[in-house]
mmCIF file of the C-alpha atoms, coordinates in Angstrom:
data_MODEL
# 
_entry.id   MODEL 
# 
loop_
_atom_site.group_PDB 
_atom_site.id 
_atom_site.type_symbol 
_atom_site.label_atom_id 
_atom_site.label_alt_id 
_atom_site.label_comp_id 
_atom_site.label_asym_id 
_atom_site.label_entity_id 
_atom_site.label_seq_id 
_atom_site.pdbx_PDB_ins_code 
_atom_site.Cartn_x 
_atom_site.Cartn_y 
_atom_site.Cartn_z 
_atom_site.occupancy 
_atom_site.B_iso_or_equiv 
_atom_site.pdbx_formal_charge 
_atom_site.auth_seq_id 
_atom_site.auth_comp_id 
_atom_site.auth_asym_id 
_atom_site.auth_atom_id 
_atom_site.pdbx_PDB_model_num 
ATOM 1  C CA . MET A 1 1  ? 21.422 77.797 -26.435 1.00 0.00 ? 1  MET A CA 1 
ATOM 2  C CA . ALA A 1 2  ? 22.161 76.657 -29.943 1.00 0.00 ? 2  ALA A CA 1 
ATOM 3  C CA . ASN A 1 3  ? 24.523 73.689 -30.144 1.00 0.00 ? 3  ASN A CA 1 
ATOM 4  C CA . SER A 1 4  ? 27.276 74.963 -32.371 1.00 0.00 ? 4  SER A CA 1 
ATOM 5  C CA . ASN A 1 5  ? 30.462 72.983 -31.614 1.00 0.00 ? 5  ASN A CA 1 
ATOM 6  C CA . ILE A 1 6  ? 32.546 76.105 -31.061 1.00 0.00 ? 6  ILE A CA 1 
ATOM 7  C CA . ASP A 1 7  ? 35.780 76.042 -29.088 1.00 0.00 ? 7  ASP A CA 1 
ATOM 8  C CA . VAL A 1 8  ? 37.199 79.225 -27.566 1.00 0.00 ? 8  VAL A CA 1 
ATOM 9  C CA . TYR A 1 9  ? 40.805 79.192 -26.361 1.00 0.00 ? 9  TYR A CA 1 
ATOM 10 C CA . GLY A 1 10 ? 41.864 82.004 -24.053 1.00 0.00 ? 10 GLY A CA 1 
ATOM 11 C CA . ALA A 1 11 ? 42.633 83.173 -20.535 1.00 0.00 ? 11 ALA A CA 1 
ATOM 12 C CA . ASP A 1 12 ? 40.492 84.726 -17.807 1.00 0.00 ? 12 ASP A CA 1 
ATOM 13 C CA . TRP A 1 13 ? 42.685 87.872 -17.656 1.00 0.00 ? 13 TRP A CA 1 
ATOM 14 C CA . CYS A 1 14 ? 42.298 88.531 -21.398 1.00 0.00 ? 14 CYS A CA 1 
ATOM 15 C CA . GLY A 1 15 ? 39.903 91.362 -22.278 1.00 0.00 ? 15 GLY A CA 1 
ATOM 16 C CA . ASP A 1 16 ? 39.426 90.169 -25.864 1.00 0.00 ? 16 ASP A CA 1 
ATOM 17 C CA . CYS A 1 17 ? 38.590 86.703 -24.531 1.00 0.00 ? 17 CYS A CA 1 
ATOM 18 C CA . LYS A 1 18 ? 35.975 88.140 -22.183 1.00 0.00 ? 18 LYS A CA 1 
ATOM 19 C CA . ARG A 1 19 ? 34.460 90.089 -25.073 1.00 0.00 ? 19 ARG A CA 1 
ATOM 20 C CA . ALA A 1 20 ? 34.289 86.946 -27.215 1.00 0.00 ? 20 ALA A CA 1 
ATOM 21 C CA . LYS A 1 21 ? 32.618 84.935 -24.436 1.00 0.00 ? 21 LYS A CA 1 
ATOM 22 C CA . ASP A 1 22 ? 30.177 87.788 -23.765 1.00 0.00 ? 22 ASP A CA 1 
ATOM 23 C CA . THR A 1 23 ? 29.288 87.898 -27.472 1.00 0.00 ? 23 THR A CA 1 
ATOM 24 C CA . PHE A 1 24 ? 28.473 84.181 -27.623 1.00 0.00 ? 24 PHE A CA 1 
ATOM 25 C CA . ASN A 1 25 ? 26.456 84.413 -24.402 1.00 0.00 ? 25 ASN A CA 1 
ATOM 26 C CA . ARG A 1 26 ? 24.547 87.491 -25.608 1.00 0.00 ? 26 ARG A CA 1 
ATOM 27 C CA . LEU A 1 27 ? 23.683 85.706 -28.857 1.00 0.00 ? 27 LEU A CA 1 
ATOM 28 C CA . GLY A 1 28 ? 22.651 82.536 -27.005 1.00 0.00 ? 28 GLY A CA 1 
ATOM 29 C CA . VAL A 1 29 ? 25.273 80.386 -28.727 1.00 0.00 ? 29 VAL A CA 1 
ATOM 30 C CA . ALA A 1 30 ? 26.897 77.591 -26.746 1.00 0.00 ? 30 ALA A CA 1 
ATOM 31 C CA . PHE A 1 31 ? 30.673 77.223 -26.809 1.00 0.00 ? 31 PHE A CA 1 
ATOM 32 C CA . THR A 1 32 ? 33.362 75.270 -25.024 1.00 0.00 ? 32 THR A CA 1 
ATOM 33 C CA . TRP A 1 33 ? 35.830 77.407 -23.074 1.00 0.00 ? 33 TRP A CA 1 
ATOM 34 C CA . HIS A 1 34 ? 39.444 76.216 -22.979 1.00 0.00 ? 34 HIS A CA 1 
ATOM 35 C CA . ASN A 1 35 ? 41.537 78.101 -20.424 1.00 0.00 ? 35 ASN A CA 1 
ATOM 36 C CA . ILE A 1 36 ? 45.081 78.040 -21.792 1.00 0.00 ? 36 ILE A CA 1 
ATOM 37 C CA . GLU A 1 37 ? 46.516 78.577 -18.313 1.00 0.00 ? 37 GLU A CA 1 
ATOM 38 C CA . THR A 1 38 ? 44.748 75.724 -16.526 1.00 0.00 ? 38 THR A CA 1 
ATOM 39 C CA . GLU A 1 39 ? 43.807 73.131 -19.157 1.00 0.00 ? 39 GLU A CA 1 
ATOM 40 C CA . ASP A 1 40 ? 46.570 70.721 -20.150 1.00 0.00 ? 40 ASP A CA 1 
ATOM 41 C CA . GLY A 1 41 ? 47.433 71.125 -23.815 1.00 0.00 ? 41 GLY A CA 1 
ATOM 42 C CA . ALA A 1 42 ? 45.044 74.014 -24.468 1.00 0.00 ? 42 ALA A CA 1 
ATOM 43 C CA . ALA A 1 43 ? 47.761 76.599 -25.106 1.00 0.00 ? 43 ALA A CA 1 
ATOM 44 C CA . ASP A 1 44 ? 49.531 74.272 -27.539 1.00 0.00 ? 44 ASP A CA 1 
ATOM 45 C CA . ARG A 1 45 ? 46.250 73.485 -29.291 1.00 0.00 ? 45 ARG A CA 1 
ATOM 46 C CA . ALA A 1 46 ? 45.477 77.205 -29.709 1.00 0.00 ? 46 ALA A CA 1 
ATOM 47 C CA . VAL A 1 47 ? 48.868 77.777 -31.350 1.00 0.00 ? 47 VAL A CA 1 
ATOM 48 C CA . GLU A 1 48 ? 48.389 74.638 -33.463 1.00 0.00 ? 48 GLU A CA 1 
ATOM 49 C CA . ILE A 1 49 ? 45.061 75.999 -34.756 1.00 0.00 ? 49 ILE A CA 1 
ATOM 50 C CA . SER A 1 50 ? 46.125 79.572 -35.432 1.00 0.00 ? 50 SER A CA 1 
ATOM 51 C CA . GLY A 1 51 ? 49.883 79.421 -35.920 1.00 0.00 ? 51 GLY A CA 1 
ATOM 52 C CA . GLN A 1 52 ? 50.330 82.293 -33.467 1.00 0.00 ? 52 GLN A CA 1 
ATOM 53 C CA . LYS A 1 53 ? 50.210 83.049 -29.754 1.00 0.00 ? 53 LYS A CA 1 
ATOM 54 C CA . HIS A 1 54 ? 47.431 85.655 -29.810 1.00 0.00 ? 54 HIS A CA 1 
ATOM 55 C CA . ILE A 1 55 ? 44.181 84.906 -27.975 1.00 0.00 ? 55 ILE A CA 1 
ATOM 56 C CA . PRO A 1 56 ? 41.353 84.293 -28.082 1.00 0.00 ? 56 PRO A CA 1 
ATOM 57 C CA . VAL A 1 57 ? 41.354 81.661 -30.786 1.00 0.00 ? 57 VAL A CA 1 
ATOM 58 C CA . VAL A 1 58 ? 37.824 80.707 -31.814 1.00 0.00 ? 58 VAL A CA 1 
ATOM 59 C CA . LEU A 1 59 ? 37.479 77.407 -33.685 1.00 0.00 ? 59 LEU A CA 1 
ATOM 60 C CA . TYR A 1 60 ? 34.196 76.851 -35.530 1.00 0.00 ? 60 TYR A CA 1 
ATOM 61 C CA . SER A 1 61 ? 32.411 73.649 -36.546 1.00 0.00 ? 61 SER A CA 1 
ATOM 62 C CA . ASP A 1 62 ? 33.473 74.075 -40.195 1.00 0.00 ? 62 ASP A CA 1 
ATOM 63 C CA . GLY A 1 63 ? 37.167 74.115 -39.243 1.00 0.00 ? 63 GLY A CA 1 
ATOM 64 C CA . ALA A 1 64 ? 37.524 77.872 -39.734 1.00 0.00 ? 64 ALA A CA 1 
ATOM 65 C CA . PHE A 1 65 ? 39.041 79.937 -36.948 1.00 0.00 ? 65 PHE A CA 1 
ATOM 66 C CA . GLN A 1 66 ? 39.349 83.549 -35.868 1.00 0.00 ? 66 GLN A CA 1 
ATOM 67 C CA . VAL A 1 67 ? 42.056 85.164 -33.752 1.00 0.00 ? 67 VAL A CA 1 
ATOM 68 C CA . GLU A 1 68 ? 41.125 88.147 -31.575 1.00 0.00 ? 68 GLU A CA 1 
ATOM 69 C CA . PRO A 1 69 ? 37.764 88.491 -33.353 1.00 0.00 ? 69 PRO A CA 1 
ATOM 70 C CA . SER A 1 70 ? 35.523 91.480 -32.771 1.00 0.00 ? 70 SER A CA 1 
ATOM 71 C CA . ALA A 1 71 ? 31.884 90.952 -31.817 1.00 0.00 ? 71 ALA A CA 1 
ATOM 72 C CA . THR A 1 72 ? 31.017 91.831 -35.438 1.00 0.00 ? 72 THR A CA 1 
ATOM 73 C CA . ASP A 1 73 ? 33.448 89.169 -36.737 1.00 0.00 ? 73 ASP A CA 1 
ATOM 74 C CA . ILE A 1 74 ? 31.874 86.537 -34.490 1.00 0.00 ? 74 ILE A CA 1 
ATOM 75 C CA . GLU A 1 75 ? 28.317 87.505 -35.456 1.00 0.00 ? 75 GLU A CA 1 
ATOM 76 C CA . GLY A 1 76 ? 29.219 87.398 -39.145 1.00 0.00 ? 76 GLY A CA 1 
ATOM 77 C CA . LYS A 1 77 ? 30.682 83.906 -38.873 1.00 0.00 ? 77 LYS A CA 1 
ATOM 78 C CA . LEU A 1 78 ? 27.697 82.629 -36.873 1.00 0.00 ? 78 LEU A CA 1 
ATOM 79 C CA . LYS A 1 79 ? 25.360 83.988 -39.556 1.00 0.00 ? 79 LYS A CA 1 
ATOM 80 C CA . GLU A 1 80 ? 27.473 82.351 -42.270 1.00 0.00 ? 80 GLU A CA 1 
ATOM 81 C CA . LEU A 1 81 ? 27.200 79.013 -40.426 1.00 0.00 ? 81 LEU A CA 1 
ATOM 82 C CA . GLY A 1 82 ? 23.439 79.462 -39.951 1.00 0.00 ? 82 GLY A CA 1 
ATOM 83 C CA . VAL A 1 83 ? 23.786 79.291 -36.170 1.00 0.00 ? 83 VAL A CA 1 
ATOM 84 C CA . ILE A 1 84 ? 21.996 82.630 -35.786 1.00 0.00 ? 84 ILE A CA 1 
ATOM 85 C CA . ALA A 1 85 ? 19.585 84.361 -38.155 1.00 0.00 ? 85 ALA A CA 1 
ATOM 86 C CA . ALA A 1 86 ? 21.110 86.638 -40.763 1.00 0.00 ? 86 ALA A CA 1 
# 
């Protein structure tokens, strides 16, 4: 998997979070999963990044973030970063 320094903040019960993780896995892009319910400080960090309580929050290597991104949003950002081919 491509090393991309991507952090995904979410919860196991969250459908949008599952979709985001599935998208990264399907595209072969590594990410670090932060479970906001079990990891100390993860929920606060997600709010700190996005300014809101919606999940997932995806933080990219360039400092940009997406909240509740669609698969298309994620693919577009990965192409912009050069992590996957355009």
